[in-house]
A tleap script that builds the chain and sets N, CA, C and O, in Angstrom:
source leaprc.protein.ff14SB
mol = sequence {
  NMET GLY SER GLY LEU LYS SER ARG LYS LYS
  ARG ASP ASP TYR LYS LEU PRO GLN TYR LEU
  CYS ASN THR GLU GLU LYS GLU HIE ALA MET
  PHE CYS ILE ARG ASN ASN ILE ARG ILE SER
  PRO LEU GLY ILE TYR LYS GLU PRO GLY LYS
  TRP LYS ILE GLY ILE ASN ILE GLY PRO TYR
  LYS ARG GLY GLU LYS THR ASN VAL ALA PRO
  GLY VAL TYR ASP ARG ASP THR ILE TRP PRO
  GLU TYR TYR LYS PHE CYS LYS TYR TYR TYR
  ASP LYS TYR ARG CLYS
}
set mol.1.N position { 130.013 52.351 52.224 }
set mol.1.CA position { 128.661 51.992 52.639 }
set mol.1.C position { 128.716 50.803 53.585 }
set mol.1.O position { 129.459 49.847 53.364 }
set mol.2.N position { 127.935 50.879 54.618 }
set mol.2.CA position { 127.865 49.780 55.567 }
set mol.2.C position { 126.829 48.755 55.138 }
set mol.2.O position { 126.054 48.986 54.210 }
set mol.3.N position { 126.827 47.648 55.809 }
set mol.3.CA position { 125.884 46.587 55.466 }
set mol.3.C position { 124.488 46.854 56.009 }
set mol.3.O position { 123.515 46.257 55.548 }
set mol.4.N position { 124.385 47.751 56.989 }
set mol.4.CA position { 123.070 48.087 57.527 }
set mol.4.C position { 122.539 47.088 58.530 }
set mol.4.O position { 121.380 47.185 58.934 }
set mol.5.N position { 123.351 46.131 58.944 }
set mol.5.CA position { 122.856 45.100 59.850 }
set mol.5.C position { 122.460 45.659 61.209 }
set mol.5.O position { 121.483 45.209 61.806 }
set mol.6.N position { 123.213 46.636 61.698 }
set mol.6.CA position { 122.900 47.196 63.007 }
set mol.6.C position { 121.532 47.875 62.990 }
set mol.6.O position { 120.717 47.664 63.889 }
set mol.7.N position { 121.285 48.684 61.973 }
set mol.7.CA position { 119.990 49.362 61.902 }
set mol.7.C position { 118.867 48.370 61.595 }
set mol.7.O position { 117.739 48.552 62.054 }
set mol.8.N position { 119.163 47.338 60.833 }
set mol.8.CA position { 118.139 46.336 60.526 }
set mol.8.C position { 117.712 45.607 61.801 }
set mol.8.O position { 116.525 45.355 62.006 }
set mol.9.N position { 118.674 45.272 62.651 }
set mol.9.CA position { 118.361 44.606 63.926 }
set mol.9.C position { 117.485 45.508 64.777 }
set mol.9.O position { 116.512 45.055 65.379 }
set mol.10.N position { 117.832 46.775 64.824 }
set mol.10.CA position { 117.059 47.730 65.604 }
set mol.10.C position { 115.636 47.841 65.055 }
set mol.10.O position { 114.666 47.877 65.812 }
set mol.11.N position { 115.530 47.894 63.728 }
set mol.11.CA position { 114.224 48.012 63.082 }
set mol.11.C position { 113.387 46.752 63.333 }
set mol.11.O position { 112.183 46.853 63.567 }
set mol.12.N position { 114.002 45.585 63.286 }
set mol.12.CA position { 113.271 44.336 63.501 }
set mol.12.C position { 112.732 44.218 64.921 }
set mol.12.O position { 111.734 43.534 65.145 }
set mol.13.N position { 113.376 44.874 65.883 }
set mol.13.CA position { 112.888 44.844 67.260 }
set mol.13.C position { 111.530 45.526 67.394 }
set mol.13.O position { 110.759 45.196 68.295 }
set mol.14.N position { 111.232 46.467 66.514 }
set mol.14.CA position { 109.975 47.207 66.596 }
set mol.14.C position { 108.840 46.543 65.817 }
set mol.14.O position { 107.683 46.930 65.975 }
set mol.15.N position { 109.143 45.565 64.992 }
set mol.15.CA position { 108.112 44.903 64.190 }
set mol.15.C position { 107.308 43.929 65.048 }
set mol.15.O position { 107.827 43.315 65.981 }
set mol.16.N position { 106.032 43.807 64.705 }
set mol.16.CA position { 105.185 42.825 65.387 }
set mol.16.C position { 105.574 41.420 64.945 }
set mol.16.O position { 105.919 41.216 63.781 }
set mol.17.N position { 105.524 40.453 65.847 }
set mol.17.CA position { 105.842 39.079 65.466 }
set mol.17.C position { 104.708 38.472 64.642 }
set mol.17.O position { 103.579 38.963 64.665 }
set mol.18.N position { 105.014 37.423 63.931 }
set mol.18.CA position { 103.994 36.716 63.158 }
set mol.18.C position { 103.216 35.799 64.092 }
set mol.18.O position { 103.748 35.300 65.084 }
set mol.19.N position { 101.942 35.587 63.754 }
set mol.19.CA position { 101.087 34.730 64.578 }
set mol.19.C position { 100.030 34.111 63.681 }
set mol.19.O position { 99.410 34.811 62.880 }
set mol.20.N position { 99.820 32.829 63.801 }
set mol.20.CA position { 98.769 32.151 63.052 }
set mol.20.C position { 97.587 31.927 63.981 }
set mol.20.O position { 97.678 31.170 64.948 }
set mol.21.N position { 96.484 32.589 63.681 }
set mol.21.CA position { 95.300 32.441 64.528 }
set mol.21.C position { 94.470 31.261 64.039 }
set mol.21.O position { 94.561 30.852 62.881 }
set mol.22.N position { 93.658 30.722 64.947 }
set mol.22.CA position { 92.765 29.645 64.546 }
set mol.22.C position { 91.456 30.252 64.026 }
set mol.22.O position { 91.279 31.469 64.069 }
set mol.23.N position { 90.555 29.421 63.545 }
set mol.23.CA position { 89.325 29.927 62.920 }
set mol.23.C position { 88.429 30.649 63.919 }
set mol.23.O position { 87.751 31.610 63.555 }
set mol.24.N position { 88.416 30.205 65.161 }
set mol.24.CA position { 87.590 30.859 66.176 }
set mol.24.C position { 88.111 32.269 66.469 }
set mol.24.O position { 87.328 33.212 66.583 }
set mol.25.N position { 89.418 32.406 66.589 }
set mol.25.CA position { 90.004 33.726 66.821 }
set mol.25.C position { 89.740 34.650 65.634 }
set mol.25.O position { 89.466 35.837 65.809 }
set mol.26.N position { 89.825 34.100 64.437 }
set mol.26.CA position { 89.567 34.900 63.236 }
set mol.26.C position { 88.115 35.366 63.209 }
set mol.26.O position { 87.836 36.500 62.819 }
set mol.27.N position { 87.190 34.500 63.620 }
set mol.27.CA position { 85.772 34.869 63.674 }
set mol.27.C position { 85.548 36.012 64.666 }
set mol.27.O position { 84.794 36.940 64.376 }
set mol.28.N position { 86.191 35.953 65.827 }
set mol.28.CA position { 86.054 37.017 66.830 }
set mol.28.C position { 86.601 38.336 66.296 }
set mol.28.O position { 85.982 39.384 66.479 }
set mol.29.N position { 87.752 38.291 65.640 }
set mol.29.CA position { 88.356 39.512 65.092 }
set mol.29.C position { 87.488 40.093 63.979 }
set mol.29.O position { 87.313 41.309 63.913 }
set mol.30.N position { 86.947 39.259 63.112 }
set mol.30.CA position { 86.091 39.745 62.024 }
set mol.30.C position { 84.800 40.344 62.566 }
set mol.30.O position { 84.296 41.318 62.007 }
set mol.31.N position { 84.256 39.783 63.638 }
set mol.31.CA position { 83.072 40.358 64.276 }
set mol.31.C position { 83.374 41.779 64.742 }
set mol.31.O position { 82.576 42.693 64.534 }
set mol.32.N position { 84.527 41.955 65.371 }
set mol.32.CA position { 84.915 43.286 65.855 }
set mol.32.C position { 85.072 44.263 64.697 }
set mol.32.O position { 84.635 45.410 64.796 }
set mol.33.N position { 85.679 43.836 63.619 }
set mol.33.CA position { 85.867 44.710 62.460 }
set mol.33.C position { 84.521 45.107 61.868 }
set mol.33.O position { 84.299 46.279 61.565 }
set mol.34.N position { 83.627 44.146 61.703 }
set mol.34.CA position { 82.306 44.431 61.118 }
set mol.34.C position { 81.454 45.343 61.986 }
set mol.34.O position { 80.588 46.053 61.475 }
set mol.35.N position { 81.691 45.330 63.296 }
set mol.35.CA position { 80.865 46.106 64.218 }
set mol.35.C position { 81.575 47.348 64.765 }
set mol.35.O position { 81.218 47.850 65.831 }
set mol.36.N position { 82.572 47.838 64.040 }
set mol.36.CA position { 83.295 49.061 64.412 }
set mol.36.C position { 83.887 49.013 65.817 }
set mol.36.O position { 83.871 50.012 66.536 }
set mol.37.N position { 84.402 47.868 66.198 }
set mol.37.CA position { 85.163 47.745 67.442 }
set mol.37.C position { 86.614 47.609 66.990 }
set mol.37.O position { 87.035 46.551 66.523 }
set mol.38.N position { 87.365 48.685 67.136 }
set mol.38.CA position { 88.729 48.718 66.618 }
set mol.38.C position { 89.712 48.423 67.739 }
set mol.38.O position { 89.896 49.220 68.659 }
set mol.39.N position { 90.336 47.259 67.638 }
set mol.39.CA position { 91.324 46.813 68.621 }
set mol.39.C position { 92.648 46.699 67.874 }
set mol.39.O position { 92.715 46.086 66.808 }
set mol.40.N position { 93.689 47.285 68.428 }
set mol.40.CA position { 94.971 47.236 67.720 }
set mol.40.C position { 96.141 47.300 68.697 }
set mol.40.O position { 96.043 47.921 69.755 }
set mol.41.N position { 97.255 46.649 68.331 }
set mol.41.CA position { 98.469 46.772 69.129 }
set mol.41.C position { 99.088 48.156 68.919 }
set mol.41.O position { 99.133 48.657 67.796 }
set mol.42.N position { 99.557 48.760 69.988 }
set mol.42.CA position { 100.200 50.071 69.926 }
set mol.42.C position { 101.620 49.939 70.459 }
set mol.42.O position { 101.826 49.490 71.586 }
set mol.43.N position { 102.582 50.323 69.658 }
set mol.43.CA position { 103.973 50.279 70.101 }
set mol.43.C position { 104.227 51.315 71.184 }
set mol.43.O position { 103.622 52.388 71.177 }
set mol.44.N position { 105.110 51.001 72.102 }
set mol.44.CA position { 105.472 51.927 73.174 }
set mol.44.C position { 106.742 52.658 72.743 }
set mol.44.O position { 107.728 52.027 72.360 }
set mol.45.N position { 106.715 53.961 72.805 }
set mol.45.CA position { 107.810 54.805 72.338 }
set mol.45.C position { 109.119 54.460 73.045 }
set mol.45.O position { 109.186 54.414 74.273 }
set mol.46.N position { 110.140 54.221 72.257 }
set mol.46.CA position { 111.502 53.904 72.717 }
set mol.46.C position { 111.594 52.650 73.581 }
set mol.46.O position { 112.513 52.517 74.390 }
set mol.47.N position { 110.654 51.738 73.414 }
set mol.47.CA position { 110.739 50.439 74.088 }
set mol.47.C position { 110.526 49.354 73.041 }
set mol.47.O position { 109.393 48.919 72.835 }
set mol.48.N position { 111.584 48.910 72.379 }
set mol.48.CA position { 111.417 47.885 71.354 }
set mol.48.C position { 110.929 46.572 71.958 }
set mol.48.O position { 111.354 46.177 73.043 }
set mol.49.N position { 110.034 45.906 71.241 }
set mol.49.CA position { 109.525 44.624 71.701 }
set mol.49.C position { 108.453 44.722 72.767 }
set mol.49.O position { 108.122 43.714 73.391 }
set mol.50.N position { 107.894 45.915 72.998 }
set mol.50.CA position { 106.835 46.103 73.999 }
set mol.50.C position { 105.653 46.804 73.335 }
set mol.50.O position { 105.832 47.757 72.577 }
set mol.51.N position { 104.449 46.327 73.626 }
set mol.51.CA position { 103.240 46.904 73.059 }
set mol.51.C position { 102.149 47.005 74.110 }
set mol.51.O position { 102.165 46.297 75.116 }
set mol.52.N position { 101.200 47.899 73.859 }
set mol.52.CA position { 99.949 47.978 74.607 }
set mol.52.C position { 98.837 47.721 73.607 }
set mol.52.O position { 99.090 47.665 72.404 }
set mol.53.N position { 97.619 47.566 74.085 }
set mol.53.CA position { 96.485 47.337 73.192 }
set mol.53.C position { 95.535 48.516 73.301 }
set mol.53.O position { 95.109 48.895 74.392 }
set mol.54.N position { 95.211 49.093 72.142 }
set mol.54.CA position { 94.298 50.226 72.074 }
set mol.54.C position { 92.932 49.777 71.582 }
set mol.54.O position { 92.829 48.907 70.717 }
set mol.55.N position { 91.874 50.380 72.144 }
set mol.55.CA position { 90.504 49.987 71.809 }
set mol.55.C position { 89.677 51.234 71.536 }
set mol.55.O position { 89.675 52.174 72.331 }
set mol.56.N position { 88.976 51.239 70.407 }
set mol.56.CA position { 88.003 52.278 70.066 }
set mol.56.C position { 86.716 51.583 69.671 }
set mol.56.O position { 86.733 50.597 68.935 }
set mol.57.N position { 85.602 52.098 70.161 }
set mol.57.CA position { 84.304 51.514 69.835 }
set mol.57.C position { 83.480 52.559 69.103 }
set mol.57.O position { 83.417 53.717 69.517 }
set mol.58.N position { 82.851 52.145 68.016 }
set mol.58.CA position { 82.033 53.051 67.226 }
set mol.58.C position { 82.777 53.532 65.997 }
set mol.58.O position { 83.973 53.283 65.848 }
set mol.59.N position { 82.063 54.226 65.110 }
set mol.59.CA position { 82.709 54.711 63.884 }
set mol.59.C position { 83.803 55.724 64.192 }
set mol.59.O position { 83.772 56.401 65.220 }
set mol.60.N position { 84.760 55.813 63.295 }
set mol.60.CA position { 85.906 56.702 63.489 }
set mol.60.C position { 85.456 58.156 63.522 }
set mol.60.O position { 84.670 58.595 62.683 }
set mol.61.N position { 85.964 58.892 64.496 }
set mol.61.CA position { 85.738 60.334 64.590 }
set mol.61.C position { 87.102 60.994 64.652 }
set mol.61.O position { 87.988 60.550 65.381 }
set mol.62.N position { 87.258 62.040 63.893 }
set mol.62.CA position { 88.545 62.727 63.843 }
set mol.62.C position { 88.922 63.269 65.221 }
set mol.62.O position { 88.118 63.925 65.883 }
set mol.63.N position { 90.137 62.989 65.637 }
set mol.63.CA position { 90.630 63.490 66.911 }
set mol.63.C position { 90.219 62.678 68.124 }
set mol.63.O position { 90.457 63.096 69.257 }
set mol.64.N position { 89.604 61.521 67.903 }
set mol.64.CA position { 89.169 60.732 69.053 }
set mol.64.C position { 90.363 60.171 69.816 }
set mol.64.O position { 91.436 59.958 69.252 }
set mol.65.N position { 90.159 59.940 71.094 }
set mol.65.CA position { 91.213 59.413 71.958 }
set mol.65.C position { 91.037 57.904 72.091 }
set mol.65.O position { 89.930 57.412 72.308 }
set mol.66.N position { 92.125 57.191 71.959 }
set mol.66.CA position { 92.106 55.735 72.055 }
set mol.66.C position { 92.139 55.311 73.515 }
set mol.66.O position { 92.914 55.848 74.307 }
set mol.67.N position { 91.301 54.350 73.869 }
set mol.67.CA position { 91.349 53.752 75.204 }
set mol.67.C position { 92.460 52.703 75.185 }
set mol.67.O position { 92.489 51.837 74.310 }
set mol.68.N position { 93.357 52.785 76.137 }
set mol.68.CA position { 94.521 51.895 76.159 }
set mol.68.C position { 94.410 50.951 77.350 }
set mol.68.O position { 94.205 51.381 78.485 }
set mol.69.N position { 94.549 49.654 77.072 }
set mol.69.CA position { 94.540 48.653 78.136 }
set mol.69.C position { 95.780 48.850 79.008 }
set mol.69.O position { 96.832 49.230 78.495 }
set mol.70.N position { 95.679 48.602 80.308 }
set mol.70.CA position { 96.795 48.902 81.209 }
set mol.70.C position { 98.005 47.981 81.082 }
set mol.70.O position { 99.102 48.361 81.491 }
set mol.71.N position { 97.841 46.800 80.535 }
set mol.71.CA position { 98.954 45.852 80.474 }
set mol.71.C position { 99.979 46.197 79.409 }
set mol.71.O position { 99.665 46.861 78.421 }
set mol.72.N position { 101.202 45.742 79.614 }
set mol.72.CA position { 102.277 45.861 78.629 }
set mol.72.C position { 102.617 44.446 78.182 }
set mol.72.O position { 102.832 43.562 79.011 }
set mol.73.N position { 102.666 44.233 76.868 }
set mol.73.CA position { 102.846 42.895 76.318 }
set mol.73.C position { 104.133 42.826 75.512 }
set mol.73.O position { 104.556 43.811 74.908 }
set mol.74.N position { 104.752 41.645 75.510 }
set mol.74.CA position { 105.987 41.464 74.753 }
set mol.74.C position { 105.704 40.660 73.491 }
set mol.74.O position { 104.548 40.408 73.151 }
set mol.75.N position { 106.764 40.262 72.803 }
set mol.75.CA position { 106.623 39.567 71.520 }
set mol.75.C position { 105.830 38.265 71.635 }
set mol.75.O position { 105.135 37.882 70.694 }
set mol.76.N position { 105.923 37.589 72.764 }
set mol.76.CA position { 105.263 36.294 72.913 }
set mol.76.C position { 103.799 36.411 73.306 }
set mol.76.O position { 103.032 35.472 73.094 }
set mol.77.N position { 103.396 37.533 73.870 }
set mol.77.CA position { 102.037 37.627 74.408 }
set mol.77.C position { 101.130 38.618 73.692 }
set mol.77.O position { 99.934 38.654 73.984 }
set mol.78.N position { 101.645 39.422 72.769 }
set mol.78.CA position { 100.814 40.473 72.178 }
set mol.78.C position { 99.640 39.904 71.379 }
set mol.78.O position { 98.508 40.348 71.570 }
set mol.79.N position { 99.873 38.941 70.498 }
set mol.79.CA position { 98.765 38.439 69.679 }
set mol.79.C position { 97.765 37.596 70.466 }
set mol.79.O position { 96.566 37.760 70.243 }
set mol.80.N position { 98.177 36.697 71.377 }
set mol.80.CA position { 97.162 36.002 72.180 }
set mol.80.C position { 96.299 36.968 72.993 }
set mol.80.O position { 95.094 36.753 73.124 }
set mol.81.N position { 96.897 38.028 73.538 }
set mol.81.CA position { 96.115 39.013 74.295 }
set mol.81.C position { 95.190 39.805 73.376 }
set mol.81.O position { 94.061 40.119 73.754 }
set mol.82.N position { 95.655 40.124 72.185 }
set mol.82.CA position { 94.814 40.815 71.204 }
set mol.82.C position { 93.555 39.990 70.930 }
set mol.82.O position { 92.447 40.528 70.926 }
set mol.83.N position { 93.722 38.706 70.705 }
set mol.83.CA position { 92.575 37.851 70.412 }
set mol.83.C position { 91.703 37.622 71.646 }
set mol.83.O position { 90.511 37.350 71.503 }
set mol.84.N position { 92.260 37.723 72.843 }
set mol.84.CA position { 91.430 37.660 74.058 }
set mol.84.C position { 90.510 38.871 74.130 }
set mol.84.O position { 89.343 38.748 74.503 }
set mol.85.N position { 91.040 40.050 73.771 }
set mol.85.CA position { 90.196 41.246 73.735 }
set mol.85.C position { 89.104 41.099 72.681 }
set mol.85.O position { 87.958 41.475 72.925 }
set mol.86.N position { 89.442 40.561 71.523 }
set mol.86.CA position { 88.441 40.337 70.473 }
set mol.86.C position { 87.356 39.394 70.971 }
set mol.86.O position { 86.173 39.631 70.726 }
set mol.87.N position { 87.739 38.332 71.664 }
set mol.87.CA position { 86.759 37.378 72.192 }
set mol.87.C position { 85.874 38.041 73.236 }
set mol.87.O position { 84.668 37.793 73.275 }
set mol.88.N position { 86.460 38.883 74.085 }
set mol.88.CA position { 85.684 39.582 75.106 }
set mol.88.C position { 84.581 40.429 74.462 }
set mol.88.O position { 83.423 40.367 74.877 }
set mol.89.N position { 84.943 41.215 73.453 }
set mol.89.CA position { 83.946 42.070 72.805 }
set mol.89.C position { 82.982 41.260 71.951 }
set mol.89.O position { 81.829 41.658 71.788 }
set mol.90.N position { 83.420 40.142 71.407 }
set mol.90.CA position { 82.532 39.244 70.672 }
set mol.90.C position { 81.455 38.711 71.614 }
set mol.90.O position { 80.270 38.733 71.280 }
set mol.91.N position { 81.862 38.235 72.785 }
set mol.91.CA position { 80.903 37.706 73.761 }
set mol.91.C position { 79.995 38.802 74.307 }
set mol.91.O position { 78.820 38.553 74.577 }
set mol.92.N position { 80.518 39.995 74.470 }
set mol.92.CA position { 79.749 41.090 75.056 }
set mol.92.C position { 78.677 41.627 74.106 }
set mol.92.O position { 77.557 41.902 74.538 }
set mol.93.N position { 79.002 41.781 72.818 }
set mol.93.CA position { 78.091 42.437 71.880 }
set mol.93.C position { 77.375 41.502 70.916 }
set mol.93.O position { 76.550 41.958 70.124 }
set mol.94.N position { 77.668 40.215 70.961 }
set mol.94.CA position { 76.988 39.282 70.057 }
set mol.94.C position { 75.515 39.216 70.426 }
set mol.94.O position { 75.161 39.187 71.605 }
set mol.95.N position { 74.667 39.193 69.421 }
set mol.95.CA position { 73.209 39.192 69.675 }
set mol.95.C position { 72.655 37.796 69.703 }
set mol.95.O position { 71.454 37.612 69.903 }
savepdb mol mol.pdb
quit
């Protein structure tokens, strides 16, 4: 049996990095969740450490197509960009 380190390294490349958001970012994200604005990081097939951001607005419908933002983000930029999208929709739909 091997130690599995090679596969573990490969697997860790696909995991999202940890990020501590501030209270304002958390408020924007919670607003989106409460109002059925679903924003999420989407991994890019066979590109470890690269993500796009997918956006769906409205209640979930089976078979719906996700709108994907055109940018490609790496480990350092995925969460700040995610929270920028949350802030954008917070500012746009807040009453």
